[in-house]
N, C-alpha and C positions, 0 to 999 in steps of 0.2 A: 556628436563630437565629444571626446573625453580629453580633459587636460589634467595632468597630474602635477601636483606641487609637492616637492620634497620638504618635509618638516624636520626630520632628523636623519641621521646617516642610514638608519635601517628601516625607515618606514616612509610611506607616501600617502597623501590624502588626495583623492581624485574628485574633481568637480565635473559635472556634466553640463556642457553649454549647448543650448539648442540654437543652431544657426539656420535661419529661414532660407528658403531657396532665393536665388537672385531676383526672380520676377516678383515673388511675394514680398520680399524686403523692399524692392523699389516701389511697389504699390503702397506699402505702409508709409514709407517716407514721403511719397508724393502726396498722399492724403494729409499727412501731418503738416506739410508745407502749406497746402491749400487751406486747411482749417486755421492755421496760424495767421495767414494773410487775411482771412475773412474776419477773424475776431481776436487776434492776438494770443498771447500765452495761455490765458484762461480758457480759450476756446478749443485747445488741444486736449480733449479728454480721451483716454484710452478706449473707452467703450465706443465712442463715436469713430475713432480711428479704425478700430476693428470692423465695425459695421460698414463703413464706407470702403474699406479695403477688401471686404469679403472674406475675412478670416475670423476664426473663433476667438473670443476674448482670452481664453486660456492659452491659445497658441501665441497670441500677441505678448502676453505676460512672460511666456517662456523665453522670448527673444528680446523684449524690451521691458525693463522693470519699472519705468516711469516715463512721463512725458519729456522730462529732461533728457533721458536716455535716447528717446526717439529723435528729438530736435538736434541734439549734438551729433547723432549719427547722420542726420540729414546734411549738416554742415560739413562733416568729414567727407561724405560722398560728393558734395559739390566741389570741395577742394581737390579731390581726386580727378574730377572732370576738368577742373581748371588746369591741373598739371598737363593734361593732354592738349588742351587748347594752347597753353603757353609754349609747348614743345613745337607746335606748328607755326605759332605766331608770337615770337618772343617780344618782350618789352623793348621799345625803341628808344634810342638816345645815343649821343656821341660819347658819353661818359657814364660812370656809375650813378651819379646823382640824377642825371636825366632819365636813365633807365628805371631807377627806383621811383621817380615821379610817375613815369608811365605805368609801372607795375601797380603802385598803390592807387592810381586813378582807376585802373581796370578792376581790381579786387573790391574797392570801395563802391564803385558804381554797380558792380554785380551783386553786392550784398544789399545795398539800400534801395535798389529798384523795387524790392518788396518790403516796405518799411515795417509793417506789422510783424511779418515773419522775422525780419532782421532783429527787431527788439526782443521777440520771443527767444531767438537763438542766443542772443547776448545774455539774457536772463538764465537760460539753461546752462550755458557754458560756465557761468559764474556761480552756479548753484551750490557747488561743493558736494553734490551727491556722489557717492562712491562709484556707482555704475557709469558715471560720466567721465571718469578719469581716463579710461582707455581711449575714448574718442578725443578728449582734449590733447592727450599725448600724441596721438596719430595726426591730429590737425596741426599741432605745433611743429611736428617733424616735417610735414609736407610744406608748411609755410616757410620754415627755415631753409629748406632746399630751394624753394622758388625765389626767395629773397637773395640768396647767395648766387643763384643762377642769373638773376637780373643784374647783380653787381658785376658778374663776369662777362655778361653780354651773350648769354645763351638762354634758351627757353626753359630748359630743365636739366638738372644734373643727372647724367646717365651713370650707370654703374662704373663704366670706364673712367668718367670724369672723377667720380668719388674715390676711386682706388688709385688712379695715377696722380691725381692732384687733390688730395683730401682737403676739405674746408679747413682753413687756418683758424686759430683761436680768435684772431681779430674778426674774421668773417662771421664766425658763430656768435661772437659777442654782439656785433652790430645787428645781426639778424634777430637775435633774441630780444634786444632792447627795442628795436623798431616794432616788433610784434606787440610788445607790452604797451608802447606808446600809442600805436594804432588802435589797439583794443580800448585803452583808456579814453582815447578821443572819440571812438564810436559810442562809448557809454555816454559821453557828453552830448553827442548827436542824438542819442536815444532819449535823453532827458530834455531835449529842445534847447540846449545851451548854444549850439552853433550848427551850421549847415554841413552838407556833404563836402563841399570844397575845403572848408576849414579842417576837416579830418585829414585830408591829403596834405594840406599846407603845414599843419602841425607835425605830421610824420616826416615830411620832407625837411623841415627846419631841424628836427632831431637828427636826420641823416647827415645833413651838412655839418652839424656840430660834432657828431661822432666821428665822421671821416676826417674832419680837421684835427680833432684831438688825437686820433690815431696817427695821423701824419706827423704831428708835432712830437708825439712820443717816439716815433721811429727816428726822427731827426735828432732828438735829444740823446737817444741811445747811441746813434752813430757818432755823435759828437763826443760822448763820453768815451767810446771805444778809441776814437782818434787821439783824445787827450792822454789816455793810458799808454798808447803806443809811443807818444812823444816823450812821456815822463821817463 
């Protein structure tokens, strides 16, 4: 696969990206998850991943430049699978807060059921390695869509949903902040500061505060508009 990046108006620099076949990529990611769950972040060595996945070490390096790259790609793949599951079984609840509670229970439980792998993934995602950036961006994009879908009462935002009723600034703000709070709370869980349920409770508390603040802001703006009309 060749991707070209325009540097100036009259020239292009091209980079060659080696994309592994789907089966081989899945084998690599499955092995990395298994090694991480066996021994944590340090146990994911590229030489071992290549050997267990049945690929040459050079081939692995062409696709994944570091263990952080592999682990963050594994999380992105799991989030893609989560999108499909949520589409068929949306978060339940009578209102947005109840559905967010359901959603964050699902995603938290799904991640921490493999605690050593979860801690390894959190470390990889926060590593700041350049090759991880694309996976982090893809992951945040998927999570934003899932959070907004939960608030709206659907499993997943379809293309029609996104075009006919695009996410509002308020929805995107809430989704972005809840992701950050959830991730920070997971770091606390990883360090042993609190348990799995506290991760969900802290995120839900933030959701309540954010939605209340947005509601108050809307009411204040509506009141200001009414006052201007009366003046």
